[in-house]
C-alpha positions as CSV (number, residue, x, y, z in Angstrom):
1,M,5.1,203.5,-102.1
2,S,3.6,207.0,-102.3
3,T,4.5,210.0,-100.3
4,Q,2.3,212.3,-98.1
5,G,3.5,215.2,-100.2
6,I,5.8,218.2,-99.5
7,K,4.9,219.5,-96.2
8,T,8.2,221.0,-95.0
9,V,10.6,223.4,-96.6
10,L,13.8,224.5,-94.9
11,H,15.6,227.7,-96.0
12,P,19.2,228.4,-95.1
13,V,19.7,232.0,-93.9
14,T,22.6,234.1,-92.9
15,D,20.8,236.8,-91.0
16,L,18.1,235.1,-88.9
17,A,16.5,238.4,-87.7
18,A,16.2,239.8,-91.2
19,A,14.9,236.5,-92.6
20,K,12.3,236.2,-89.8
21,A,11.0,239.7,-90.6
22,V,10.5,238.8,-94.2
23,Y,8.9,235.4,-93.7
24,T,6.6,236.7,-90.9
25,A,5.4,239.4,-93.4
26,L,5.1,236.9,-96.2
27,L,3.2,234.3,-94.2
28,G,1.2,236.8,-92.1
29,I,1.8,234.9,-88.9
30,E,4.3,234.8,-86.1
31,P,6.7,231.8,-85.9
32,Q,5.6,228.8,-83.8
33,A,9.2,227.9,-83.1
34,D,11.6,230.8,-82.4
35,A,15.1,229.9,-81.2
36,P,18.6,231.1,-82.2
37,Y,19.2,227.8,-84.0
38,Y,15.8,227.5,-85.8
39,V,12.7,229.5,-86.6
40,G,9.7,227.6,-87.8
41,Y,6.2,228.6,-89.1
42,D,3.2,226.3,-89.5
43,A,1.1,227.9,-92.3
44,E,-1.8,226.2,-94.1
45,G,-0.6,222.7,-93.5
46,Q,3.0,223.4,-94.4
47,H,6.0,223.9,-92.1
48,I,8.5,226.6,-93.3
49,G,11.8,226.6,-91.4
50,L,14.7,229.1,-91.3
51,V,18.1,227.5,-90.6
52,P,20.8,230.0,-89.6
53,N,24.1,229.2,-91.2
54,G,22.5,226.4,-93.2
55,A,25.2,226.8,-95.9
56,Q,27.7,225.8,-93.3
57,Q,25.7,222.6,-92.8
58,G,25.8,221.9,-96.5
59,M,22.5,223.5,-97.5
60,T,23.0,225.1,-101.0
61,G,19.4,226.4,-101.2
62,P,16.0,225.6,-99.8
63,V,15.3,221.9,-99.2
64,T,11.9,220.4,-99.7
65,Y,11.0,217.5,-97.4
66,W,8.6,214.8,-98.7
67,H,6.8,213.2,-95.8
68,V,6.8,209.4,-95.9
69,G,5.6,206.6,-93.7
70,D,8.8,204.5,-94.0
71,I,12.0,206.6,-94.5
72,E,14.3,203.6,-95.0
73,A,12.0,202.0,-97.6
74,K,11.6,205.3,-99.6
75,L,15.3,206.0,-99.4
76,A,16.0,202.5,-100.8
77,E,13.5,203.2,-103.6
78,V,15.0,206.5,-104.7
79,T,18.5,205.2,-104.6
80,A,17.6,202.1,-106.6
81,A,16.1,204.6,-109.2
82,G,19.4,206.5,-109.3
83,G,19.3,208.9,-106.4
84,T,22.4,209.3,-104.1
85,V,22.2,209.4,-100.3
86,K,23.5,212.7,-99.0
87,D,22.6,212.4,-95.3
88,E,21.5,209.1,-93.8
89,P,18.3,209.1,-91.7
90,K,18.8,210.8,-88.3
91,D,16.5,211.6,-85.4
92,V,16.1,215.3,-85.1
93,G,14.0,215.1,-81.9
94,N,10.9,213.3,-80.6
95,G,11.4,210.4,-83.0
96,R,11.2,212.5,-86.2
97,L,13.6,211.1,-88.8
98,V,15.1,213.1,-91.7
99,A,17.4,212.2,-94.5
100,T,18.5,213.9,-97.7
101,F,19.5,212.6,-101.2
102,T,20.3,214.0,-104.5
103,D,18.7,213.4,-107.8
104,A,20.5,212.8,-111.1
105,D,21.1,216.5,-111.5
106,G,22.4,217.1,-108.0
107,N,19.3,218.7,-106.6
108,V,19.0,218.0,-102.9
109,L,15.7,216.5,-101.7
110,G,14.6,215.6,-98.2
111,L,12.6,212.8,-96.7
112,L,10.8,213.2,-93.3
113,Q,9.2,210.5,-91.2
114,D,7.2,211.4,-88.1
115,P,6.9,208.8,-85.3
116,A,4.0,206.4,-85.6
117,Q,1.0,207.5,-83.6
118,S,-0.2,204.9,-81.1
């Protein structure tokens, strides 16, 4: 089963205001989501997110999220190939599911499934 590519990258940050200034300058746009717990930008078909205190949530660096149609099936595929589940799929709002796993070298990779459109 193929993916829809990397469309989301989340960055752990310690100083949200400072990070927001840098990413706003880098991307050349204002954030579309701007809250004390998350700042998100939609730029050129990608979503770039800033996660305050992400390190305290286990983020050791930026996490890329591969968009998939069936998160459970893709997680089963990557674990059968040697990946290890880090965080089981969970709903992060509005039916969007996310999960993370590690590859053989311990790199953290994410999977994201949006709800089916009817």
